[in-house]
Every structure is written in C-alpha cells, then in structure tokens.
PQR file with spaces between the fields and no chain letter, atoms N, CA, C, O and H, PARSE charges and radii, in Angstrom:
ATOM       1  N    MET     1     -11.274   11.287   -9.296 -0.4000 1.5000
ATOM       2  CA   MET     1     -11.412   10.102   -9.834 -0.0000 2.0000
ATOM       3  C    MET     1     -11.150    8.781   -8.778  0.5500 1.7000
ATOM       4  O    MET     1     -10.449    8.874   -7.771 -0.5500 1.4000
ATOM       5  N    LYS     2     -11.825    7.581   -9.191 -0.4000 1.5000
ATOM       6  CA   LYS     2     -11.745    6.702   -8.033 -0.0000 2.0000
ATOM       7  C    LYS     2     -10.445    5.530   -8.235  0.5500 1.7000
ATOM       8  O    LYS     2     -10.026    5.458   -9.390 -0.5500 1.4000
ATOM       9  H    LYS     2     -12.394    7.505  -10.010  0.4000 1.0000
ATOM      10  N    TYR     3      -9.966    4.872   -7.497 -0.4000 1.5000
ATOM      11  CA   TYR     3      -8.952    3.809   -7.712 -0.0000 2.0000
ATOM      12  C    TYR     3      -9.424    2.886   -8.781  0.5500 1.7000
ATOM      13  O    TYR     3      -8.636    2.528   -9.656 -0.5500 1.4000
ATOM      14  H    TYR     3     -10.306    4.931   -6.559  0.4000 1.0000
ATOM      15  N    SER     4     -10.890    2.404   -8.764 -0.4000 1.5000
ATOM      16  CA   SER     4     -11.338    1.567   -9.461 -0.0000 2.0000
ATOM      17  C    SER     4     -11.627    2.119  -11.031  0.5500 1.7000
ATOM      18  O    SER     4     -11.610    1.316  -11.963 -0.5500 1.4000
ATOM      19  H    SER     4     -11.530    2.696   -8.053  0.4000 1.0000
ATOM      20  N    GLU     5     -11.863    3.385  -11.223 -0.4000 1.5000
ATOM      21  CA   GLU     5     -11.464    3.971  -12.470 -0.0000 2.0000
ATOM      22  C    GLU     5     -10.322    3.982  -13.089  0.5500 1.7000
ATOM      23  O    GLU     5     -10.168    3.627  -14.258 -0.5500 1.4000
ATOM      24  H    GLU     5     -11.877    4.038  -10.466  0.4000 1.0000
ATOM      25  N    LEU     6      -9.151    4.531  -12.084 -0.4000 1.5000
ATOM      26  CA   LEU     6      -7.730    4.306  -12.705 -0.0000 2.0000
ATOM      27  C    LEU     6      -7.451    2.963  -13.138  0.5500 1.7000
ATOM      28  O    LEU     6      -6.804    2.897  -14.184 -0.5500 1.4000
ATOM      29  H    LEU     6      -9.276    4.819  -11.135  0.4000 1.0000
ATOM      30  N    VAL     7      -7.857    1.605  -12.463 -0.4000 1.5000
ATOM      31  CA   VAL     7      -7.494    0.677  -12.898 -0.0000 2.0000
ATOM      32  C    VAL     7      -8.017    0.206  -13.999  0.5500 1.7000
ATOM      33  O    VAL     7      -7.397   -0.448  -14.837 -0.5500 1.4000
ATOM      34  H    VAL     7      -8.383    1.659  -11.614  0.4000 1.0000
ATOM      35  N    GLU     8      -9.183    0.516  -14.052 -0.4000 1.5000
ATOM      36  CA   GLU     8     -10.043    0.127  -15.518 -0.0000 2.0000
ATOM      37  C    GLU     8      -9.838    0.810  -16.645  0.5500 1.7000
ATOM      38  O    GLU     8     -10.164    0.295  -17.715 -0.5500 1.4000
ATOM      39  H    GLU     8      -9.687    1.047  -13.371  0.4000 1.0000
ATOM      40  N    SER     9      -9.210    2.201  -16.595 -0.4000 1.5000
ATOM      41  CA   SER     9      -8.894    2.789  -17.778 -0.0000 2.0000
ATOM      42  C    SER     9      -7.352    2.422  -18.056  0.5500 1.7000
ATOM      43  O    SER     9      -6.834    3.164  -18.890 -0.5500 1.4000
ATOM      44  H    SER     9      -8.946    2.619  -15.726  0.4000 1.0000
ATOM      45  N    GLY    10      -6.606    1.532  -17.579 -0.4000 1.5000
ATOM      46  CA   GLY    10      -5.110    1.126  -17.875 -0.0000 2.0000
ATOM      47  C    GLY    10      -4.175    2.233  -17.523  0.5500 1.7000
ATOM      48  O    GLY    10      -3.164    2.227  -18.226 -0.5500 1.4000
ATOM      49  H    GLY    10      -7.027    0.929  -16.902  0.4000 1.0000
ATOM      50  N    THR    11      -4.225    3.102  -16.705 -0.4000 1.5000
ATOM      51  CA   THR    11      -3.493    4.076  -16.338 -0.0000 2.0000
ATOM      52  C    THR    11      -2.029    3.369  -15.894  0.5500 1.7000
ATOM      53  O    THR    11      -1.841    2.256  -15.403 -0.5500 1.4000
ATOM      54  H    THR    11      -5.046    3.107  -16.134  0.4000 1.0000
ATOM      55  N    LYS    12      -1.133    4.343  -16.219 -0.4000 1.5000
ATOM      56  CA   LYS    12       0.453    3.993  -16.038 -0.0000 2.0000
ATOM      57  C    LYS    12       0.513    3.535  -14.423  0.5500 1.7000
ATOM      58  O    LYS    12      -0.123    4.190  -13.597 -0.5500 1.4000
ATOM      59  H    LYS    12      -1.286    5.247  -16.617  0.4000 1.0000
ATOM      60  N    GLU    13       1.308    2.379  -14.023 -0.4000 1.5000
ATOM      61  CA   GLU    13       1.833    2.254  -12.557 -0.0000 2.0000
ATOM      62  C    GLU    13       2.198    3.598  -11.748  0.5500 1.7000
ATOM      63  O    GLU    13       1.745    3.847  -10.631 -0.5500 1.4000
ATOM      64  H    GLU    13       1.824    1.846  -14.694  0.4000 1.0000
ATOM      65  N    SER    14       2.965    4.321  -12.370 -0.4000 1.5000
ATOM      66  CA   SER    14       3.551    5.485  -11.756 -0.0000 2.0000
ATOM      67  C    SER    14       2.347    6.514  -11.166  0.5500 1.7000
ATOM      68  O    SER    14       2.348    7.142  -10.108 -0.5500 1.4000
ATOM      69  H    SER    14       3.333    4.119  -13.277  0.4000 1.0000
ATOM      70  N    GLU    15       1.142    6.454  -12.412 -0.4000 1.5000
ATOM      71  CA   GLU    15       0.267    7.351  -11.838 -0.0000 2.0000
ATOM      72  C    GLU    15      -0.568    6.881  -10.804  0.5500 1.7000
ATOM      73  O    GLU    15      -1.125    7.588   -9.964 -0.5500 1.4000
ATOM      74  H    GLU    15       1.141    5.943  -13.272  0.4000 1.0000
ATOM      75  N    VAL    16      -0.622    5.777  -10.895 -0.4000 1.5000
ATOM      76  CA   VAL    16      -1.796    5.080   -9.864 -0.0000 2.0000
ATOM      77  C    VAL    16      -1.087    5.217   -8.451  0.5500 1.7000
ATOM      78  O    VAL    16      -1.761    5.398   -7.437 -0.5500 1.4000
ATOM      79  H    VAL    16      -0.169    5.203  -11.577  0.4000 1.0000
ATOM      80  N    GLN    17       0.142    5.136   -8.423 -0.4000 1.5000
ATOM      81  CA   GLN    17       1.070    5.284   -7.064 -0.0000 2.0000
ATOM      82  C    GLN    17       0.957    6.774   -6.686  0.5500 1.7000
ATOM      83  O    GLN    17       0.863    7.109   -5.505 -0.5500 1.4000
ATOM      84  H    GLN    17       0.690    4.989   -9.247  0.4000 1.0000
ATOM      85  N    SER    18       0.968    7.741   -7.782 -0.4000 1.5000
ATOM      86  CA   SER    18       0.762    8.894   -7.488 -0.0000 2.0000
ATOM      87  C    SER    18      -0.453    9.311   -6.806  0.5500 1.7000
ATOM      88  O    SER    18      -0.378   10.229   -5.989 -0.5500 1.4000
ATOM      89  H    SER    18       1.045    7.468   -8.741  0.4000 1.0000
ATOM      90  N    PHE    19      -1.523    8.764   -7.039 -0.4000 1.5000
ATOM      91  CA   PHE    19      -3.163    8.696   -6.731 -0.0000 2.0000
ATOM      92  C    PHE    19      -3.043    8.064   -5.376  0.5500 1.7000
ATOM      93  O    PHE    19      -3.610    8.674   -4.470 -0.5500 1.4000
ATOM      94  H    PHE    19      -1.584    8.018   -7.702  0.4000 1.0000
ATOM      95  N    LEU    20      -2.411    6.952   -5.064 -0.4000 1.5000
ATOM      96  CA   LEU    20      -2.588    6.509   -3.874 -0.0000 2.0000
ATOM      97  C    LEU    20      -2.061    7.282   -2.634  0.5500 1.7000
ATOM      98  O    LEU    20      -2.621    7.145   -1.546 -0.5500 1.4000
ATOM      99  H    LEU    20      -1.950    6.456   -5.800  0.4000 1.0000
ATOM     100  N    VAL    21      -0.634    8.359   -2.850 -0.4000 1.5000
ATOM     101  CA   VAL    21      -0.209    8.709   -1.822 -0.0000 2.0000
ATOM     102  C    VAL    21      -0.505   10.230   -1.647  0.5500 1.7000
ATOM     103  O    VAL    21       0.073   10.973   -0.853 -0.5500 1.4000
ATOM     104  H    VAL    21      -0.180    8.470   -3.734  0.4000 1.0000
ATOM     105  N    ASP    22      -1.719   10.653   -2.711 -0.4000 1.5000
ATOM     106  CA   ASP    22      -1.915   11.779   -2.525 -0.0000 2.0000
ATOM     107  C    ASP    22      -3.063   11.911   -1.804  0.5500 1.7000
ATOM     108  O    ASP    22      -3.905   11.015   -1.857 -0.5500 1.4000
ATOM     109  H    ASP    22      -2.188   10.049   -3.356  0.4000 1.0000
ATOM     110  N    GLY    23      -3.301   13.281   -0.868 -0.4000 1.5000
ATOM     111  CA   GLY    23      -4.589   13.249   -0.162 -0.0000 2.0000
ATOM     112  C    GLY    23      -4.207   13.221    1.355  0.5500 1.7000
ATOM     113  O    GLY    23      -3.040   13.165    1.741 -0.5500 1.4000
ATOM     114  H    GLY    23      -2.616   14.008   -0.825  0.4000 1.0000
ATOM     115  N    ASN    24      -5.281   13.266    2.167 -0.4000 1.5000
ATOM     116  CA   ASN    24      -5.128   13.247    3.591 -0.0000 2.0000
ATOM     117  C    ASN    24      -4.809   12.189    4.504  0.5500 1.7000
ATOM     118  O    ASN    24      -5.621   11.265    4.450 -0.5500 1.4000
ATOM     119  H    ASN    24      -6.229   13.312    1.853  0.4000 1.0000
ATOM     120  N    THR    25      -3.894   12.045    5.309 -0.4000 1.5000
ATOM     121  CA   THR    25      -4.034   10.920    5.972 -0.0000 2.0000
ATOM     122  C    THR    25      -4.885   10.666    7.080  0.5500 1.7000
ATOM     123  O    THR    25      -5.089   11.525    7.937 -0.5500 1.4000
ATOM     124  H    THR    25      -3.235   12.796    5.352  0.4000 1.0000
ATOM     125  N    VAL    26      -5.456    9.395    7.115 -0.4000 1.5000
ATOM     126  CA   VAL    26      -6.457    8.942    8.160 -0.0000 2.0000
ATOM     127  C    VAL    26      -5.897    7.769    9.131  0.5500 1.7000
ATOM     128  O    VAL    26      -5.009    6.986    8.792 -0.5500 1.4000
ATOM     129  H    VAL    26      -5.290    8.697    6.418  0.4000 1.0000
ATOM     130  N    PRO    27      -6.560    7.766   10.407 -0.5600 1.5000
ATOM     131  CA   PRO    27      -5.902    6.672   11.157  0.2800 2.0000
ATOM     132  C    PRO    27      -6.989    5.644   10.948  0.5500 1.7000
ATOM     133  O    PRO    27      -8.207    5.782   10.831 -0.5500 1.4000
ATOM     134  N    MET    28      -6.146    4.478   10.933 -0.4000 1.5000
ATOM     135  CA   MET    28      -6.651    3.029   11.034 -0.0000 2.0000
ATOM     136  C    MET    28      -6.436    1.993   11.787  0.5500 1.7000
ATOM     137  O    MET    28      -5.321    1.854   12.290 -0.5500 1.4000
ATOM     138  H    MET    28      -5.157    4.366   11.029  0.4000 1.0000
ATOM     139  N    THR    29      -7.285    1.212   11.980 -0.4000 1.5000
ATOM     140  CA   THR    29      -7.061    0.381   13.203 -0.0000 2.0000
ATOM     141  C    THR    29      -7.451   -0.960   12.623  0.5500 1.7000
ATOM     142  O    THR    29      -8.507   -1.260   12.067 -0.5500 1.4000
ATOM     143  H    THR    29      -8.191    1.325   11.571  0.4000 1.0000
ATOM     144  N    ILE    30      -6.303   -1.766   12.881 -0.4000 1.5000
ATOM     145  CA   ILE    30      -6.601   -3.286   12.417 -0.0000 2.0000
ATOM     146  C    ILE    30      -6.360   -4.216   13.376  0.5500 1.7000
ATOM     147  O    ILE    30      -5.634   -3.921   14.326 -0.5500 1.4000
ATOM     148  H    ILE    30      -5.444   -1.522   13.333  0.4000 1.0000
ATOM     149  N    ARG    31      -6.901   -5.402   13.270 -0.4000 1.5000
ATOM     150  CA   ARG    31      -6.738   -6.479   14.445 -0.0000 2.0000
ATOM     151  C    ARG    31      -5.763   -7.790   13.526  0.5500 1.7000
ATOM     152  O    ARG    31      -6.159   -8.509   12.609 -0.5500 1.4000
ATOM     153  H    ARG    31      -7.490   -5.642   12.499  0.4000 1.0000
ATOM     154  N    ILE    32      -4.432   -7.740   14.166 -0.4000 1.5000
ATOM     155  CA   ILE    32      -3.810   -8.897   13.482 -0.0000 2.0000
ATOM     156  C    ILE    32      -2.912   -9.501   14.623  0.5500 1.7000
ATOM     157  O    ILE    32      -2.415   -8.890   15.569 -0.5500 1.4000
ATOM     158  H    ILE    32      -4.111   -7.155   14.911  0.4000 1.0000
ATOM     159  N    PRO    33      -2.806  -10.995   14.284 -0.5600 1.5000
ATOM     160  CA   PRO    33      -1.686  -11.635   15.351  0.2800 2.0000
ATOM     161  C    PRO    33      -0.791  -11.020   15.691  0.5500 1.7000
ATOM     162  O    PRO    33      -0.315  -10.234   14.872 -0.5500 1.4000
ATOM     163  N    ASN    34      -0.236  -11.113   16.937 -0.4000 1.5000
ATOM     164  CA   ASN    34       0.734  -10.411   17.569 -0.0000 2.0000
ATOM     165  C    ASN    34       2.089  -10.839   16.737  0.5500 1.7000
ATOM     166  O    ASN    34       2.941  -10.029   16.371 -0.5500 1.4000
ATOM     167  H    ASN    34      -0.623  -11.751   17.602  0.4000 1.0000
ATOM     168  N    ASN    35       2.141  -12.387   16.484 -0.4000 1.5000
ATOM     169  CA   ASN    35       3.167  -12.757   15.800 -0.0000 2.0000
ATOM     170  C    ASN    35       3.451  -12.070   14.437  0.5500 1.7000
ATOM     171  O    ASN    35       4.593  -11.767   14.091 -0.5500 1.4000
ATOM     172  H    ASN    35       1.449  -13.045   16.782  0.4000 1.0000
ATOM     173  N    LEU    36       2.329  -11.838   13.674 -0.4000 1.5000
ATOM     174  CA   LEU    36       2.353  -11.343   12.319 -0.0000 2.0000
ATOM     175  C    LEU    36       3.097   -9.797   12.406  0.5500 1.7000
ATOM     176  O    LEU    36       3.985   -9.438   11.632 -0.5500 1.4000
ATOM     177  H    LEU    36       1.402  -12.084   13.955  0.4000 1.0000
ATOM     178  N    ARG    37       2.596   -9.053   13.399 -0.4000 1.5000
ATOM     179  CA   ARG    37       2.662   -7.505   14.069 -0.0000 2.0000
ATOM     180  C    ARG    37       4.263   -7.308   14.085  0.5500 1.7000
ATOM     181  O    ARG    37       4.947   -6.437   13.547 -0.5500 1.4000
ATOM     182  H    ARG    37       1.874   -9.345   14.027  0.4000 1.0000
ATOM     183  N    GLU    38       4.641   -8.446   14.908 -0.4000 1.5000
ATOM     184  CA   GLU    38       6.004   -8.320   15.280 -0.0000 2.0000
ATOM     185  C    GLU    38       7.136   -8.529   14.209  0.5500 1.7000
ATOM     186  O    GLU    38       8.214   -7.951   14.070 -0.5500 1.4000
ATOM     187  H    GLU    38       4.086   -9.154   15.345  0.4000 1.0000
ATOM     188  N    SER    39       6.455   -9.693   13.392 -0.4000 1.5000
ATOM     189  CA   SER    39       7.345  -10.119   12.070 -0.0000 2.0000
ATOM     190  C    SER    39       7.533   -8.809   11.109  0.5500 1.7000
ATOM     191  O    SER    39       8.606   -8.488   10.599 -0.5500 1.4000
ATOM     192  H    SER    39       5.580  -10.163   13.505  0.4000 1.0000
ATOM     193  N    ALA    40       6.245   -8.083   10.949 -0.4000 1.5000
ATOM     194  CA   ALA    40       6.235   -7.088   10.058 -0.0000 2.0000
ATOM     195  C    ALA    40       7.105   -6.046   10.631  0.5500 1.7000
ATOM     196  O    ALA    40       7.721   -5.373    9.805 -0.5500 1.4000
ATOM     197  H    ALA    40       5.373   -8.344   11.364  0.4000 1.0000
ATOM     198  N    LYS    41       7.279   -5.778   11.872 -0.4000 1.5000
ATOM     199  CA   LYS    41       7.850   -4.680   12.810 -0.0000 2.0000
ATOM     200  C    LYS    41       9.545   -4.955   12.280  0.5500 1.7000
ATOM     201  O    LYS    41      10.319   -4.029   12.039 -0.5500 1.4000
ATOM     202  H    LYS    41       6.779   -6.325   12.543  0.4000 1.0000
ATOM     203  N    ALA    42       9.823   -6.110   12.190 -0.4000 1.5000
ATOM     204  CA   ALA    42      11.336   -6.607   12.227 -0.0000 2.0000
ATOM     205  C    ALA    42      11.586   -6.366   10.615  0.5500 1.7000
ATOM     206  O    ALA    42      12.575   -5.754   10.211 -0.5500 1.4000
ATOM     207  H    ALA    42       9.194   -6.863   12.385  0.4000 1.0000
ATOM     208  N    ALA    43      10.630   -6.885    9.780 -0.4000 1.5000
ATOM     209  CA   ALA    43      11.040   -6.672    8.377 -0.0000 2.0000
ATOM     210  C    ALA    43      11.177   -5.279    7.934  0.5500 1.7000
ATOM     211  O    ALA    43      12.050   -4.999    7.112 -0.5500 1.4000
ATOM     212  H    ALA    43       9.826   -7.382   10.107  0.4000 1.0000
ATOM     213  N    ALA    44      10.298   -4.275    8.460 -0.4000 1.5000
ATOM     214  CA   ALA    44      10.386   -2.639    8.638 -0.0000 2.0000
ATOM     215  C    ALA    44      11.552   -2.270    8.812  0.5500 1.7000
ATOM     216  O    ALA    44      12.240   -1.642    8.007 -0.5500 1.4000
ATOM     217  H    ALA    44       9.588   -4.502    9.127  0.4000 1.0000
ATOM     218  N    SER    45      11.845   -2.629    9.858 -0.4000 1.5000
ATOM     219  CA   SER    45      13.378   -2.383   10.686 -0.0000 2.0000
ATOM     220  C    SER    45      14.522   -2.815    9.816  0.5500 1.7000
ATOM     221  O    SER    45      15.532   -2.114    9.745 -0.5500 1.4000
ATOM     222  H    SER    45      11.286   -3.139   10.511  0.4000 1.0000
ATOM     223  N    LEU    46      14.434   -3.681    9.306 -0.4000 1.5000
ATOM     224  CA   LEU    46      15.399   -4.453    8.421 -0.0000 2.0000
ATOM     225  C    LEU    46      15.667   -3.404    7.086  0.5500 1.7000
ATOM     226  O    LEU    46      16.792   -3.321    6.593 -0.5500 1.4000
ATOM     227  H    LEU    46      13.614   -4.250    9.364  0.4000 1.0000
ATOM     228  N    ARG    47      14.649   -2.712    6.623 -0.4000 1.5000
ATOM     229  CA   ARG    47      14.693   -1.599    5.737 -0.0000 2.0000
ATOM     230  C    ARG    47      14.679   -0.395    5.984  0.5500 1.7000
ATOM     231  O    ARG    47      14.362    0.471    5.168 -0.5500 1.4000
ATOM     232  H    ARG    47      13.735   -2.780    7.023  0.4000 1.0000
ATOM     233  N    GLY    48      15.102   -0.158    7.405 -0.4000 1.5000
ATOM     234  CA   GLY    48      15.167    1.180    7.847 -0.0000 2.0000
ATOM     235  C    GLY    48      13.956    2.034    7.820  0.5500 1.7000
ATOM     236  O    GLY    48      13.961    3.265    7.844 -0.5500 1.4000
ATOM     237  H    GLY    48      15.360   -0.861    8.068  0.4000 1.0000
ATOM     238  N    LYS    49      12.927    1.266    7.767 -0.4000 1.5000
ATOM     239  CA   LYS    49      11.622    2.027    7.826 -0.0000 2.0000
ATOM     240  C    LYS    49      10.734    1.523    9.392  0.5500 1.7000
ATOM     241  O    LYS    49      11.040    0.542   10.070 -0.5500 1.4000
ATOM     242  H    LYS    49      12.923    0.266    7.747  0.4000 1.0000
ATOM     243  N    GLY    50       9.821    2.309    9.630 -0.4000 1.5000
ATOM     244  CA   GLY    50       8.854    2.068   10.519 -0.0000 2.0000
ATOM     245  C    GLY    50       7.803    1.283   10.350  0.5500 1.7000
ATOM     246  O    GLY    50       7.666    0.964    9.169 -0.5500 1.4000
ATOM     247  H    GLY    50       9.573    3.106    9.079  0.4000 1.0000
ATOM     248  N    LEU    51       6.891    0.782   11.169 -0.4000 1.5000
ATOM     249  CA   LEU    51       6.069   -0.307   10.776 -0.0000 2.0000
ATOM     250  C    LEU    51       4.867    0.469    9.966  0.5500 1.7000
ATOM     251  O    LEU    51       4.460   -0.120    8.964 -0.5500 1.4000
ATOM     252  H    LEU    51       7.002    1.042   12.129  0.4000 1.0000
ATOM     253  N    SER    52       4.428    1.373   10.202 -0.4000 1.5000
ATOM     254  CA   SER    52       3.516    2.175    9.333 -0.0000 2.0000
ATOM     255  C    SER    52       3.766    2.470    7.884  0.5500 1.7000
ATOM     256  O    SER    52       3.055    2.193    6.918 -0.5500 1.4000
ATOM     257  H    SER    52       4.758    1.851   11.015  0.4000 1.0000
ATOM     258  N    ALA    53       5.204    3.241    7.940 -0.4000 1.5000
ATOM     259  CA   ALA    53       5.698    3.276    6.480 -0.0000 2.0000
ATOM     260  C    ALA    53       5.963    1.898    5.541  0.5500 1.7000
ATOM     261  O    ALA    53       5.936    1.812    4.314 -0.5500 1.4000
ATOM     262  H    ALA    53       5.781    3.467    8.724  0.4000 1.0000
ATOM     263  N    PHE    54       6.197    0.971    6.429 -0.4000 1.5000
ATOM     264  CA   PHE    54       6.111   -0.409    5.799 -0.0000 2.0000
ATOM     265  C    PHE    54       5.010   -0.881    5.177  0.5500 1.7000
ATOM     266  O    PHE    54       4.975   -1.300    4.020 -0.5500 1.4000
ATOM     267  H    PHE    54       6.218    1.041    7.426  0.4000 1.0000
ATOM     268  N    VAL    55       3.870   -0.798    6.143 -0.4000 1.5000
ATOM     269  CA   VAL    55       2.730   -1.134    5.562 -0.0000 2.0000
ATOM     270  C    VAL    55       1.902   -0.301    4.495  0.5500 1.7000
ATOM     271  O    VAL    55       1.001   -0.734    3.776 -0.5500 1.4000
ATOM     272  H    VAL    55       3.899   -0.458    7.083  0.4000 1.0000
ATOM     273  N    ARG    56       2.325    0.783    4.541 -0.4000 1.5000
ATOM     274  CA   ARG    56       1.990    1.915    3.339 -0.0000 2.0000
ATOM     275  C    ARG    56       2.612    1.176    1.805  0.5500 1.7000
ATOM     276  O    ARG    56       2.017    0.680    0.849 -0.5500 1.4000
ATOM     277  H    ARG    56       3.056    1.134    5.125  0.4000 1.0000
ATOM     278  N    MET    57       3.955    1.359    2.077 -0.4000 1.5000
ATOM     279  CA   MET    57       4.841    0.854    1.006 -0.0000 2.0000
ATOM     280  C    MET    57       4.153   -0.337    0.400  0.5500 1.7000
ATOM     281  O    MET    57       3.679   -0.292   -0.735 -0.5500 1.4000
ATOM     282  H    MET    57       4.439    1.762    2.854  0.4000 1.0000
ATOM     283  N    ARG    58       4.105   -1.398    1.161 -0.4000 1.5000
ATOM     284  CA   ARG    58       3.409   -2.718    0.624 -0.0000 2.0000
ATOM     285  C    ARG    58       2.028   -2.471   -0.068  0.5500 1.7000
ATOM     286  O    ARG    58       1.795   -2.912   -1.193 -0.5500 1.4000
ATOM     287  H    ARG    58       4.491   -1.435    2.083  0.4000 1.0000
ATOM     288  N    MET    59       1.114   -1.740    0.662 -0.4000 1.5000
ATOM     289  CA   MET    59      -0.152   -1.449    0.224 -0.0000 2.0000
ATOM     290  C    MET    59      -0.122   -0.906   -1.259  0.5500 1.7000
ATOM     291  O    MET    59      -0.749   -1.415   -2.188 -0.5500 1.4000
ATOM     292  H    MET    59       1.303   -1.382    1.577  0.4000 1.0000
ATOM     293  N    ILE    60       0.866    0.426   -1.363 -0.4000 1.5000
ATOM     294  CA   ILE    60       0.845    0.958   -2.462 -0.0000 2.0000
ATOM     295  C    ILE    60       1.366    0.128   -3.594  0.5500 1.7000
ATOM     296  O    ILE    60       0.925    0.363   -4.720 -0.5500 1.4000
ATOM     297  H    ILE    60       1.376    0.838   -0.608  0.4000 1.0000
ATOM     298  N    GLY    61       2.341   -0.906   -3.406 -0.4000 1.5000
ATOM     299  CA   GLY    61       3.323   -1.585   -4.300 -0.0000 2.0000
ATOM     300  C    GLY    61       1.996   -2.816   -4.844  0.5500 1.7000
ATOM     301  O    GLY    61       1.835   -3.223   -5.995 -0.5500 1.4000
ATOM     302  H    GLY    61       2.699   -1.097   -2.492  0.4000 1.0000
ATOM     303  N    GLU    62       1.285   -3.149   -3.764 -0.4000 1.5000
ATOM     304  CA   GLU    62       0.221   -3.976   -4.437 -0.0000 2.0000
ATOM     305  C    GLU    62      -0.850   -3.558   -4.993  0.5500 1.7000
ATOM     306  O    GLU    62      -1.628   -4.322   -5.565 -0.5500 1.4000
ATOM     307  H    GLU    62       1.415   -2.819   -2.829  0.4000 1.0000
ATOM     308  N    LEU    63      -1.065   -2.021   -4.876 -0.4000 1.5000
ATOM     309  CA   LEU    63      -2.404   -1.663   -5.256 -0.0000 2.0000
ATOM     310  C    LEU    63      -1.870   -0.980   -6.662  0.5500 1.7000
ATOM     311  O    LEU    63      -2.739   -0.659   -7.473 -0.5500 1.4000
ATOM     312  H    LEU    63      -0.433   -1.400   -4.412  0.4000 1.0000
ATOM     313  N    SER    64      -0.778   -0.792   -6.924 -0.4000 1.5000
ATOM     314  CA   SER    64      -0.383   -0.296   -8.225 -0.0000 2.0000
ATOM     315  C    SER    64       0.351   -1.181   -9.379  0.5500 1.7000
ATOM     316  O    SER    64       0.937   -0.760  -10.376 -0.5500 1.4000
ATOM     317  H    SER    64      -0.072   -1.052   -6.265  0.4000 1.0000
ATOM     318  N    LYS    65       0.139   -2.626   -8.930 -0.4000 1.5000
ATOM     319  CA   LYS    65       0.730   -3.593   -9.874 -0.0000 2.0000
ATOM     320  C    LYS    65      -0.168   -3.339  -11.102  0.5500 1.7000
ATOM     321  O    LYS    65      -1.247   -2.758  -10.983 -0.5500 1.4000
ATOM     322  H    LYS    65      -0.337   -2.968   -8.120  0.4000 1.0000
ATOM     323  N    PRO    66       0.320   -3.805  -12.335 -0.5600 1.5000
ATOM     324  CA   PRO    66      -0.692   -3.685  -13.452  0.2800 2.0000
ATOM     325  C    PRO    66      -1.583   -4.887  -13.171  0.5500 1.7000
ATOM     326  O    PRO    66      -1.093   -5.817  -12.531 -0.5500 1.4000
ATOM     327  N    ARG    67      -2.692   -4.949  -13.537 -0.4000 1.5000
ATOM     328  CA   ARG    67      -3.779   -6.017  -13.198 -0.0000 2.0000
ATOM     329  C    ARG    67      -4.182   -6.812  -14.388  0.5500 1.7000
ATOM     330  O    ARG    67      -4.720   -6.131  -15.261 -0.5500 1.4000
ATOM     331  H    ARG    67      -3.090   -4.193  -14.057  0.4000 1.0000
ATOM     332  N    GLU    68      -4.057   -8.094  -14.650 -0.4000 1.5000
ATOM     333  CA   GLU    68      -4.355   -8.994  -15.545 -0.0000 2.0000
ATOM     334  C    GLU    68      -6.071   -8.809  -15.585  0.5500 1.7000
ATOM     335  O    GLU    68      -6.714   -8.484  -14.587 -0.5500 1.4000
ATOM     336  H    GLU    68      -3.620   -8.648  -13.941  0.4000 1.0000
ATOM     337  N    ARG    69      -6.588   -9.039  -16.724 -0.4000 1.5000
ATOM     338  CA   ARG    69      -8.012   -9.242  -16.797 -0.0000 2.0000
ATOM     339  C    ARG    69      -8.421  -10.546  -17.015  0.5500 1.7000
ATOM     340  O    ARG    69      -7.810  -11.352  -17.717 -0.5500 1.4000
ATOM     341  H    ARG    69      -6.066   -9.303  -17.535  0.4000 1.0000
ATOM     342  N    SER    70      -9.533  -10.773  -16.370 -0.4000 1.5000
ATOM     343  CA   SER    70      -9.863  -12.232  -16.321 -0.0000 2.0000
ATOM     344  C    SER    70     -10.920  -12.561  -17.403  0.5500 1.7000
ATOM     345  O    SER    70     -11.332  -13.713  -17.533 -0.5500 1.4000
ATOM     346  H    SER    70     -10.029  -10.118  -15.800  0.4000 1.0000
C-alpha cells in the first residue's frame, strides 16, 4: 500500500505513523541554508535528539496529521 492510498482511505493517524516508520532506511541528501541546519541541530539537541532523528520525527508528525479535504 502507498502513502497516498492510506490518506485517501481515511486510515487512523497511528496506522499511518506505523507505515511511515516501517521499511528499510535509505540515505538522503538535501541542500539547506547553514543557518537552518544549525538551528535545527540546536532544536534537536534541546529535545535530546540528533538532527536525523529530529527531522524524521517532524516528517512523520507532518505526514500523519489528519488531512482536510478541499
């Protein structure tokens, strides 16, 4: 099943989160401003997490939010 199918079917937030954390890990490279990277590292550190864990946590949170239909 794909993420879009989960969203369209009205799957519960917890089930979407489970789908998002399951599977193999893959490397990802992104280009962002240094100030954004340093700020994100500081925010992650304040939460006791590393930058990668912080980014994953925020992505999962955003992608698992209930969607309003337009």
